[in-house]
Gaussian input, Z-matrix of N, CA and C with variables (Angstrom, degrees):
# hf/3-21g

backbone

0 1
 N
 C     1     B1
 C     2     B2     1     A1
 N     3     B3     2     A2     1     D1
 C     4     B4     3     A3     2     D2
 C     5     B5     4     A4     3     D3
 N     6     B6     5     A5     4     D4
 C     7     B7     6     A6     5     D5
 C     8     B8     7     A7     6     D6
 N     9     B9     8     A8     7     D7
 C    10    B10     9     A9     8     D8
 C    11    B11    10    A10     9     D9
 N    12    B12    11    A11    10    D10
 C    13    B13    12    A12    11    D11
 C    14    B14    13    A13    12    D12
 N    15    B15    14    A14    13    D13
 C    16    B16    15    A15    14    D14
 C    17    B17    16    A16    15    D15
 N    18    B18    17    A17    16    D16
 C    19    B19    18    A18    17    D17
 C    20    B20    19    A19    18    D18
 N    21    B21    20    A20    19    D19
 C    22    B22    21    A21    20    D20
 C    23    B23    22    A22    21    D21
 N    24    B24    23    A23    22    D22
 C    25    B25    24    A24    23    D23
 C    26    B26    25    A25    24    D24
 N    27    B27    26    A26    25    D25
 C    28    B28    27    A27    26    D26
 C    29    B29    28    A28    27    D27
 N    30    B30    29    A29    28    D28
 C    31    B31    30    A30    29    D29
 C    32    B32    31    A31    30    D30
 N    33    B33    32    A32    31    D31
 C    34    B34    33    A33    32    D32
 C    35    B35    34    A34    33    D33
 N    36    B36    35    A35    34    D34
 C    37    B37    36    A36    35    D35
 C    38    B38    37    A37    36    D36
 N    39    B39    38    A38    37    D37
 C    40    B40    39    A39    38    D38
 C    41    B41    40    A40    39    D39
 N    42    B42    41    A41    40    D40
 C    43    B43    42    A42    41    D41
 C    44    B44    43    A43    42    D42
 N    45    B45    44    A44    43    D43
 C    46    B46    45    A45    44    D44
 C    47    B47    46    A46    45    D45
 N    48    B48    47    A47    46    D46
 C    49    B49    48    A48    47    D47
 C    50    B50    49    A49    48    D48
 N    51    B51    50    A50    49    D49
 C    52    B52    51    A51    50    D50
 C    53    B53    52    A52    51    D51
 N    54    B54    53    A53    52    D52
 C    55    B55    54    A54    53    D53
 C    56    B56    55    A55    54    D54
 N    57    B57    56    A56    55    D55
 C    58    B58    57    A57    56    D56
 C    59    B59    58    A58    57    D57
 N    60    B60    59    A59    58    D58
 C    61    B61    60    A60    59    D59
 C    62    B62    61    A61    60    D60
 N    63    B63    62    A62    61    D61
 C    64    B64    63    A63    62    D62
 C    65    B65    64    A64    63    D63
 N    66    B66    65    A65    64    D64
 C    67    B67    66    A66    65    D65
 C    68    B68    67    A67    66    D66
 N    69    B69    68    A68    67    D67
 C    70    B70    69    A69    68    D68
 C    71    B71    70    A70    69    D69
 N    72    B72    71    A71    70    D70
 C    73    B73    72    A72    71    D71
 C    74    B74    73    A73    72    D72
 N    75    B75    74    A74    73    D73
 C    76    B76    75    A75    74    D74
 C    77    B77    76    A76    75    D75
 N    78    B78    77    A77    76    D76
 C    79    B79    78    A78    77    D77
 C    80    B80    79    A79    78    D78
 N    81    B81    80    A80    79    D79
 C    82    B82    81    A81    80    D80
 C    83    B83    82    A82    81    D81
 N    84    B84    83    A83    82    D82
 C    85    B85    84    A84    83    D83
 C    86    B86    85    A85    84    D84
 N    87    B87    86    A86    85    D85
 C    88    B88    87    A87    86    D86
 C    89    B89    88    A88    87    D87
 N    90    B90    89    A89    88    D88
 C    91    B91    90    A90    89    D89
 C    92    B92    91    A91    90    D90
 N    93    B93    92    A92    91    D91
 C    94    B94    93    A93    92    D92
 C    95    B95    94    A94    93    D93
 N    96    B96    95    A95    94    D94
 C    97    B97    96    A96    95    D95
 C    98    B98    97    A97    96    D96
 N    99    B99    98    A98    97    D97
 C   100   B100    99    A99    98    D98
 C   101   B101   100   A100    99    D99
 N   102   B102   101   A101   100   D100
 C   103   B103   102   A102   101   D101
 C   104   B104   103   A103   102   D102
 N   105   B105   104   A104   103   D103
 C   106   B106   105   A105   104   D104
 C   107   B107   106   A106   105   D105
 N   108   B108   107   A107   106   D106
 C   109   B109   108   A108   107   D107
 C   110   B110   109   A109   108   D108
 N   111   B111   110   A110   109   D109
 C   112   B112   111   A111   110   D110
 C   113   B113   112   A112   111   D111
 N   114   B114   113   A113   112   D112
 C   115   B115   114   A114   113   D113
 C   116   B116   115   A115   114   D114
 N   117   B117   116   A116   115   D115
 C   118   B118   117   A117   116   D116
 C   119   B119   118   A118   117   D117
 N   120   B120   119   A119   118   D118
 C   121   B121   120   A120   119   D119
 C   122   B122   121   A121   120   D120
 N   123   B123   122   A122   121   D121
 C   124   B124   123   A123   122   D122
 C   125   B125   124   A124   123   D123
 N   126   B126   125   A125   124   D124
 C   127   B127   126   A126   125   D125
 C   128   B128   127   A127   126   D126
 N   129   B129   128   A128   127   D127
 C   130   B130   129   A129   128   D128
 C   131   B131   130   A130   129   D129
 N   132   B132   131   A131   130   D130
 C   133   B133   132   A132   131   D131
 C   134   B134   133   A133   132   D132
 N   135   B135   134   A134   133   D133
 C   136   B136   135   A135   134   D134
 C   137   B137   136   A136   135   D135
 N   138   B138   137   A137   136   D136
 C   139   B139   138   A138   137   D137
 C   140   B140   139   A139   138   D138
 N   141   B141   140   A140   139   D139
 C   142   B142   141   A141   140   D140
 C   143   B143   142   A142   141   D141
 N   144   B144   143   A143   142   D142
 C   145   B145   144   A144   143   D143
 C   146   B146   145   A145   144   D144
 N   147   B147   146   A146   145   D145
 C   148   B148   147   A147   146   D146
 C   149   B149   148   A148   147   D147
 N   150   B150   149   A149   148   D148
 C   151   B151   150   A150   149   D149
 C   152   B152   151   A151   150   D150
 N   153   B153   152   A152   151   D151
 C   154   B154   153   A153   152   D152
 C   155   B155   154   A154   153   D153
 N   156   B156   155   A155   154   D154
 C   157   B157   156   A156   155   D155
 C   158   B158   157   A157   156   D156
 N   159   B159   158   A158   157   D157
 C   160   B160   159   A159   158   D158
 C   161   B161   160   A160   159   D159
 N   162   B162   161   A161   160   D160
 C   163   B163   162   A162   161   D161
 C   164   B164   163   A163   162   D162
 N   165   B165   164   A164   163   D163
 C   166   B166   165   A165   164   D164
 C   167   B167   166   A166   165   D165
 N   168   B168   167   A167   166   D166
 C   169   B169   168   A168   167   D167
 C   170   B170   169   A169   168   D168
 N   171   B171   170   A170   169   D169
 C   172   B172   171   A171   170   D170
 C   173   B173   172   A172   171   D171
 N   174   B174   173   A173   172   D172
 C   175   B175   174   A174   173   D173
 C   176   B176   175   A175   174   D174
 N   177   B177   176   A176   175   D175
 C   178   B178   177   A177   176   D176
 C   179   B179   178   A178   177   D177
 N   180   B180   179   A179   178   D178
 C   181   B181   180   A180   179   D179
 C   182   B182   181   A181   180   D180
 N   183   B183   182   A182   181   D181
 C   184   B184   183   A183   182   D182
 C   185   B185   184   A184   183   D183
 N   186   B186   185   A185   184   D184
 C   187   B187   186   A186   185   D185
 C   188   B188   187   A187   186   D186
 N   189   B189   188   A188   187   D187
 C   190   B190   189   A189   188   D188
 C   191   B191   190   A190   189   D189
 N   192   B192   191   A191   190   D190
 C   193   B193   192   A192   191   D191
 C   194   B194   193   A193   192   D192
 N   195   B195   194   A194   193   D193
 C   196   B196   195   A195   194   D194
 C   197   B197   196   A196   195   D195
 N   198   B198   197   A197   196   D196
 C   199   B199   198   A198   197   D197
 C   200   B200   199   A199   198   D198
 N   201   B201   200   A200   199   D199
 C   202   B202   201   A201   200   D200
 C   203   B203   202   A202   201   D201
 N   204   B204   203   A203   202   D202
 C   205   B205   204   A204   203   D203
 C   206   B206   205   A205   204   D204
 N   207   B207   206   A206   205   D205
 C   208   B208   207   A207   206   D206
 C   209   B209   208   A208   207   D207
 N   210   B210   209   A209   208   D208
 C   211   B211   210   A210   209   D209
 C   212   B212   211   A211   210   D210
 N   213   B213   212   A212   211   D211
 C   214   B214   213   A213   212   D212
 C   215   B215   214   A214   213   D213
 N   216   B216   215   A215   214   D214
 C   217   B217   216   A216   215   D215
 C   218   B218   217   A217   216   D216
 N   219   B219   218   A218   217   D217
 C   220   B220   219   A219   218   D218
 C   221   B221   220   A220   219   D219
 N   222   B222   221   A221   220   D220
 C   223   B223   222   A222   221   D221
 C   224   B224   223   A223   222   D222
 N   225   B225   224   A224   223   D223
 C   226   B226   225   A225   224   D224
 C   227   B227   226   A226   225   D225
 N   228   B228   227   A227   226   D226
 C   229   B229   228   A228   227   D227
 C   230   B230   229   A229   228   D228
 N   231   B231   230   A230   229   D229
 C   232   B232   231   A231   230   D230
 C   233   B233   232   A232   231   D231
 N   234   B234   233   A233   232   D232
 C   235   B235   234   A234   233   D233
 C   236   B236   235   A235   234   D234
 N   237   B237   236   A236   235   D235
 C   238   B238   237   A237   236   D236
 C   239   B239   238   A238   237   D237
 N   240   B240   239   A239   238   D238
 C   241   B241   240   A240   239   D239
 C   242   B242   241   A241   240   D240
 N   243   B243   242   A242   241   D241
 C   244   B244   243   A243   242   D242
 C   245   B245   244   A244   243   D243
 N   246   B246   245   A245   244   D244
 C   247   B247   246   A246   245   D245
 C   248   B248   247   A247   246   D246
 N   249   B249   248   A248   247   D247
 C   250   B250   249   A249   248   D248
 C   251   B251   250   A250   249   D249
 N   252   B252   251   A251   250   D250
 C   253   B253   252   A252   251   D251
 C   254   B254   253   A253   252   D252
 N   255   B255   254   A254   253   D253
 C   256   B256   255   A255   254   D254
 C   257   B257   256   A256   255   D255
 N   258   B258   257   A257   256   D256
 C   259   B259   258   A258   257   D257
 C   260   B260   259   A259   258   D258
 N   261   B261   260   A260   259   D259
 C   262   B262   261   A261   260   D260
 C   263   B263   262   A262   261   D261
 N   264   B264   263   A263   262   D262
 C   265   B265   264   A264   263   D263
 C   266   B266   265   A265   264   D264

   B1=1.4074
   B2=1.5495
   B3=1.3275
   B4=1.4026
   B5=1.4699
   B6=1.3259
   B7=1.4169
   B8=1.5758
   B9=1.3489
   B10=1.4005
   B11=1.5136
   B12=1.3392
   B13=1.4979
   B14=1.5249
   B15=1.3255
   B16=1.4432
   B17=1.5055
   B18=1.3525
   B19=1.3931
   B20=1.5765
   B21=1.2214
   B22=1.4934
   B23=1.5016
   B24=1.3601
   B25=1.4603
   B26=1.4512
   B27=1.3950
   B28=1.4736
   B29=1.5926
   B30=1.2891
   B31=1.4789
   B32=1.4948
   B33=1.3696
   B34=1.4479
   B35=1.4962
   B36=1.2995
   B37=1.4559
   B38=1.5287
   B39=1.3190
   B40=1.5008
   B41=1.4873
   B42=1.2857
   B43=1.4503
   B44=1.5671
   B45=1.3330
   B46=1.3136
   B47=1.5715
   B48=1.3002
   B49=1.4588
   B50=1.4995
   B51=1.3079
   B52=1.4086
   B53=1.5283
   B54=1.2433
   B55=1.4901
   B56=1.5377
   B57=1.3124
   B58=1.4638
   B59=1.5927
   B60=1.2706
   B61=1.5613
   B62=1.4280
   B63=1.3622
   B64=1.3128
   B65=1.4681
   B66=1.3536
   B67=1.5116
   B68=1.4522
   B69=1.2933
   B70=1.5450
   B71=1.4519
   B72=1.4199
   B73=1.4476
   B74=1.3797
   B75=1.3525
   B76=1.4683
   B77=1.6026
   B78=1.2999
   B79=1.4319
   B80=1.4676
   B81=1.3227
   B82=1.4460
   B83=1.5651
   B84=1.3660
   B85=1.5013
   B86=1.5101
   B87=1.3140
   B88=1.4259
   B89=1.4953
   B90=1.3484
   B91=1.4807
   B92=1.4985
   B93=1.3283
   B94=1.4469
   B95=1.5300
   B96=1.4025
   B97=1.4926
   B98=1.5321
   B99=1.2946
   B100=1.5311
   B101=1.5130
   B102=1.3310
   B103=1.4499
   B104=1.5572
   B105=1.3795
   B106=1.3561
   B107=1.5634
   B108=1.2645
   B109=1.4575
   B110=1.5819
   B111=1.3466
   B112=1.4802
   B113=1.5481
   B114=1.3173
   B115=1.5266
   B116=1.4550
   B117=1.3390
   B118=1.4504
   B119=1.4440
   B120=1.3099
   B121=1.4207
   B122=1.6415
   B123=1.2718
   B124=1.4382
   B125=1.4730
   B126=1.3134
   B127=1.4622
   B128=1.6035
   B129=1.3711
   B130=1.3427
   B131=1.5624
   B132=1.3248
   B133=1.4388
   B134=1.4412
   B135=1.3340
   B136=1.4947
   B137=1.4830
   B138=1.4071
   B139=1.3643
   B140=1.5117
   B141=1.3836
   B142=1.4009
   B143=1.4720
   B144=1.2363
   B145=1.5215
   B146=1.5204
   B147=1.3046
   B148=1.3902
   B149=1.5687
   B150=1.2492
   B151=1.5317
   B152=1.6067
   B153=1.2840
   B154=1.4276
   B155=1.6111
   B156=1.3955
   B157=1.4248
   B158=1.5131
   B159=1.3671
   B160=1.4370
   B161=1.5186
   B162=1.3116
   B163=1.4629
   B164=1.6393
   B165=1.3458
   B166=1.4659
   B167=1.4934
   B168=1.3170
   B169=1.4912
   B170=1.6015
   B171=1.4583
   B172=1.3630
   B173=1.4841
   B174=1.3719
   B175=1.4869
   B176=1.6206
   B177=1.3172
   B178=1.5335
   B179=1.4446
   B180=1.3641
   B181=1.4544
   B182=1.5057
   B183=1.3063
   B184=1.4287
   B185=1.4452
   B186=1.3237
   B187=1.3919
   B188=1.4875
   B189=1.3182
   B190=1.4227
   B191=1.4980
   B192=1.2083
   B193=1.4074
   B194=1.6062
   B195=1.3378
   B196=1.3800
   B197=1.4292
   B198=1.3267
   B199=1.5296
   B200=1.5652
   B201=1.2796
   B202=1.4570
   B203=1.4827
   B204=1.3584
   B205=1.4546
   B206=1.5043
   B207=1.3062
   B208=1.5081
   B209=1.5544
   B210=1.3366
   B211=1.4951
   B212=1.4906
   B213=1.3223
   B214=1.5126
   B215=1.4482
   B216=1.3289
   B217=1.5001
   B218=1.6259
   B219=1.2434
   B220=1.4929
   B221=1.5273
   B222=1.2943
   B223=1.5163
   B224=1.5685
   B225=1.3416
   B226=1.4984
   B227=1.4107
   B228=1.3146
   B229=1.5618
   B230=1.6181
   B231=1.3169
   B232=1.5360
   B233=1.4927
   B234=1.3534
   B235=1.4632
   B236=1.5267
   B237=1.3628
   B238=1.4787
   B239=1.4774
   B240=1.3559
   B241=1.4354
   B242=1.4610
   B243=1.3264
   B244=1.4206
   B245=1.5539
   B246=1.3180
   B247=1.5146
   B248=1.4645
   B249=1.3169
   B250=1.4218
   B251=1.4815
   B252=1.4044
   B253=1.4652
   B254=1.5194
   B255=1.3158
   B256=1.4707
   B257=1.6288
   B258=1.2528
   B259=1.4189
   B260=1.5202
   B261=1.3888
   B262=1.4206
   B263=1.5734
   B264=1.3073
   B265=1.4278
   B266=1.4499
   A1=107.86
   A2=121.47
   A3=126.18
   A4=115.03
   A5=123.88
   A6=127.94
   A7=110.05
   A8=113.19
   A9=110.97
   A10=117.63
   A11=115.35
   A12=118.54
   A13=108.79
   A14=117.13
   A15=121.00
   A16=113.36
   A17=116.23
   A18=123.86
   A19=111.76
   A20=120.75
   A21=124.13
   A22=108.17
   A23=115.04
   A24=116.50
   A25=118.65
   A26=118.39
   A27=123.53
   A28=107.10
   A29=114.35
   A30=115.15
   A31=116.24
   A32=112.05
   A33=114.18
   A34=107.72
   A35=119.45
   A36=118.73
   A37=111.91
   A38=115.41
   A39=119.66
   A40=111.47
   A41=116.49
   A42=125.34
   A43=107.45
   A44=123.71
   A45=124.90
   A46=113.05
   A47=115.05
   A48=117.61
   A49=112.19
   A50=117.62
   A51=121.33
   A52=115.90
   A53=115.68
   A54=117.89
   A55=104.11
   A56=122.14
   A57=120.97
   A58=109.52
   A59=118.90
   A60=121.33
   A61=110.17
   A62=123.08
   A63=126.01
   A64=117.26
   A65=110.31
   A66=119.00
   A67=110.52
   A68=120.73
   A69=126.80
   A70=109.41
   A71=116.98
   A72=116.30
   A73=117.93
   A74=116.86
   A75=119.67
   A76=108.37
   A77=120.65
   A78=121.68
   A79=113.65
   A80=117.42
   A81=124.89
   A82=108.62
   A83=117.23
   A84=121.23
   A85=111.43
   A86=121.63
   A87=122.50
   A88=108.02
   A89=119.13
   A90=120.92
   A91=112.93
   A92=117.06
   A93=119.48
   A94=111.12
   A95=113.28
   A96=116.83
   A97=111.91
   A98=117.56
   A99=116.81
   A100=109.40
   A101=117.06
   A102=117.45
   A103=114.58
   A104=116.41
   A105=116.89
   A106=112.78
   A107=116.98
   A108=130.98
   A109=108.20
   A110=116.51
   A111=119.97
   A112=107.05
   A113=118.56
   A114=119.58
   A115=108.13
   A116=111.20
   A117=119.41
   A118=111.73
   A119=119.56
   A120=124.78
   A121=112.06
   A122=117.29
   A123=123.54
   A124=109.78
   A125=117.86
   A126=119.10
   A127=109.94
   A128=120.37
   A129=124.12
   A130=113.34
   A131=117.93
   A132=121.77
   A133=119.14
   A134=118.67
   A135=127.84
   A136=110.78
   A137=118.72
   A138=119.04
   A139=109.94
   A140=118.02
   A141=117.57
   A142=116.68
   A143=122.66
   A144=123.77
   A145=111.04
   A146=116.56
   A147=117.29
   A148=110.10
   A149=116.80
   A150=120.56
   A151=110.42
   A152=115.15
   A153=116.97
   A154=115.00
   A155=113.91
   A156=120.16
   A157=113.96
   A158=117.63
   A159=121.63
   A160=110.18
   A161=113.81
   A162=119.60
   A163=110.93
   A164=112.79
   A165=115.49
   A166=105.54
   A167=113.00
   A168=120.35
   A169=105.13
   A170=114.13
   A171=115.64
   A172=107.82
   A173=116.84
   A174=118.15
   A175=101.29
   A176=109.44
   A177=119.15
   A178=109.40
   A179=116.45
   A180=121.52
   A181=105.93
   A182=117.06
   A183=126.42
   A184=109.18
   A185=126.55
   A186=123.76
   A187=116.30
   A188=121.27
   A189=121.66
   A190=115.61
   A191=117.52
   A192=125.53
   A193=110.42
   A194=114.32
   A195=124.03
   A196=113.79
   A197=115.21
   A198=123.36
   A199=107.53
   A200=115.49
   A201=120.60
   A202=104.22
   A203=117.66
   A204=121.11
   A205=106.97
   A206=115.07
   A207=121.72
   A208=102.90
   A209=112.01
   A210=123.82
   A211=106.96
   A212=117.53
   A213=122.14
   A214=108.84
   A215=115.67
   A216=120.37
   A217=105.79
   A218=117.97
   A219=121.73
   A220=110.53
   A221=116.83
   A222=118.99
   A223=108.36
   A224=108.88
   A225=120.53
   A226=104.27
   A227=112.80
   A228=121.16
   A229=103.95
   A230=112.52
   A231=118.63
   A232=107.33
   A233=115.05
   A234=120.09
   A235=113.62
   A236=111.72
   A237=119.92
   A238=110.27
   A239=120.79
   A240=127.61
   A241=107.35
   A242=119.39
   A243=118.56
   A244=110.33
   A245=115.71
   A246=120.96
   A247=108.37
   A248=119.36
   A249=123.08
   A250=115.10
   A251=116.11
   A252=119.92
   A253=109.84
   A254=117.92
   A255=119.06
   A256=107.92
   A257=118.08
   A258=122.75
   A259=110.06
   A260=119.09
   A261=120.19
   A262=111.58
   A263=119.64
   A264=125.88
   A265=116.04
   D1=137.75
   D2=-179.64
   D3=-74.23
   D4=141.39
   D5=172.19
   D6=-77.08
   D7=139.44
   D8=171.94
   D9=-78.72
   D10=143.91
   D11=174.39
   D12=-139.27
   D13=85.88
   D14=179.21
   D15=-80.47
   D16=136.36
   D17=174.49
   D18=-68.95
   D19=166.78
   D20=175.30
   D21=-64.45
   D22=-44.07
   D23=174.66
   D24=-58.03
   D25=-39.51
   D26=173.91
   D27=-59.38
   D28=-50.13
   D29=-178.62
   D30=-54.63
   D31=-36.61
   D32=-178.33
   D33=-76.30
   D34=-36.58
   D35=178.59
   D36=-66.39
   D37=-37.51
   D38=-178.25
   D39=-68.30
   D40=-38.37
   D41=177.96
   D42=-56.82
   D43=-41.96
   D44=-176.47
   D45=-64.43
   D46=-29.34
   D47=-174.82
   D48=-129.97
   D49=27.64
   D50=-176.36
   D51=-59.85
   D52=-43.98
   D53=-170.65
   D54=-71.55
   D55=-37.57
   D56=179.49
   D57=-69.78
   D58=-36.10
   D59=179.76
   D60=-67.57
   D61=-46.87
   D62=-174.15
   D63=-57.16
   D64=-25.66
   D65=177.98
   D66=-93.66
   D67=0.02
   D68=-172.25
   D69=-92.41
   D70=112.82
   D71=173.27
   D72=-66.02
   D73=-19.35
   D74=178.18
   D75=-74.57
   D76=-39.64
   D77=176.54
   D78=-61.66
   D79=-41.68
   D80=-175.52
   D81=-72.01
   D82=-36.74
   D83=172.16
   D84=-67.35
   D85=-43.49
   D86=179.37
   D87=-60.57
   D88=-55.81
   D89=-178.05
   D90=-56.82
   D91=-44.15
   D92=179.12
   D93=-55.44
   D94=-52.67
   D95=-178.03
   D96=-62.63
   D97=-39.20
   D98=-178.67
   D99=-68.31
   D100=-45.58
   D101=179.16
   D102=-61.24
   D103=-33.59
   D104=-179.77
   D105=-98.32
   D106=15.47
   D107=176.51
   D108=50.51
   D109=45.03
   D110=172.76
   D111=-98.43
   D112=155.93
   D113=178.90
   D114=-70.82
   D115=146.68
   D116=176.43
   D117=-82.76
   D118=146.08
   D119=173.07
   D120=-53.36
   D121=145.38
   D122=-177.50
   D123=-52.97
   D124=-35.65
   D125=-170.73
   D126=-65.62
   D127=-15.07
   D128=179.25
   D129=-82.20
   D130=-6.85
   D131=178.39
   D132=51.67
   D133=35.14
   D134=179.02
   D135=-55.19
   D136=123.83
   D137=176.08
   D138=-156.39
   D139=158.40
   D140=178.37
   D141=-77.43
   D142=152.63
   D143=-178.91
   D144=-95.03
   D145=159.87
   D146=-178.07
   D147=-126.28
   D148=-178.38
   D149=178.69
   D150=67.30
   D151=-134.14
   D152=-175.03
   D153=-66.82
   D154=-17.42
   D155=177.67
   D156=-101.13
   D157=17.48
   D158=175.23
   D159=-54.95
   D160=137.45
   D161=-178.84
   D162=96.98
   D163=-6.35
   D164=176.94
   D165=-113.62
   D166=168.90
   D167=-179.84
   D168=-131.68
   D169=157.14
   D170=170.45
   D171=-128.23
   D172=161.36
   D173=170.02
   D174=-147.74
   D175=155.52
   D176=-178.45
   D177=-100.60
   D178=104.32
   D179=-177.64
   D180=-68.60
   D181=-40.97
   D182=174.84
   D183=-129.03
   D184=171.38
   D185=178.04
   D186=-52.08
   D187=-40.75
   D188=171.98
   D189=-121.07
   D190=44.88
   D191=175.87
   D192=-136.15
   D193=105.04
   D194=-171.57
   D195=-109.13
   D196=133.92
   D197=174.39
   D198=-107.16
   D199=128.72
   D200=172.47
   D201=-106.74
   D202=134.88
   D203=-173.64
   D204=-153.47
   D205=172.60
   D206=173.43
   D207=-154.85
   D208=149.57
   D209=175.31
   D210=-107.90
   D211=113.17
   D212=-179.49
   D213=-128.03
   D214=120.00
   D215=177.94
   D216=58.80
   D217=-120.69
   D218=179.07
   D219=-107.66
   D220=21.81
   D221=-179.71
   D222=-114.81
   D223=146.37
   D224=169.64
   D225=-109.42
   D226=106.36
   D227=-172.85
   D228=-92.60
   D229=116.69
   D230=177.28
   D231=-94.46
   D232=112.23
   D233=-170.77
   D234=-88.07
   D235=-58.02
   D236=-175.10
   D237=-149.06
   D238=158.78
   D239=-177.54
   D240=-149.19
   D241=119.30
   D242=177.29
   D243=173.85
   D244=-169.36
   D245=178.82
   D246=-69.50
   D247=157.95
   D248=172.66
   D249=-52.87
   D250=-41.70
   D251=-176.26
   D252=-75.07
   D253=-26.05
   D254=-178.54
   D255=-76.56
   D256=-31.35
   D257=-170.96
   D258=-93.87
   D259=-36.59
   D260=-175.28
   D261=-124.14
   D262=4.49
   D263=-176.10
   D264=-78.66

């Protein structure tokens, strides 16, 4: 199982929507799969990023809730969490 390594930006993002996320079956499923290195269901649209964010991945927990993350060694690095426009706009 991977250890979590959230960035400060992720912690701020999470804090804004924590109550909504903790009740979200999708968030719990995504985190479980990522931590246990299981493939995500296709509905989460997991894919590698390009350009400045090459080396990172993103998945869509909900239609407009995106998680940017990376797996490095034995760490699941949680980078950002928010809407597509907040993260890439």
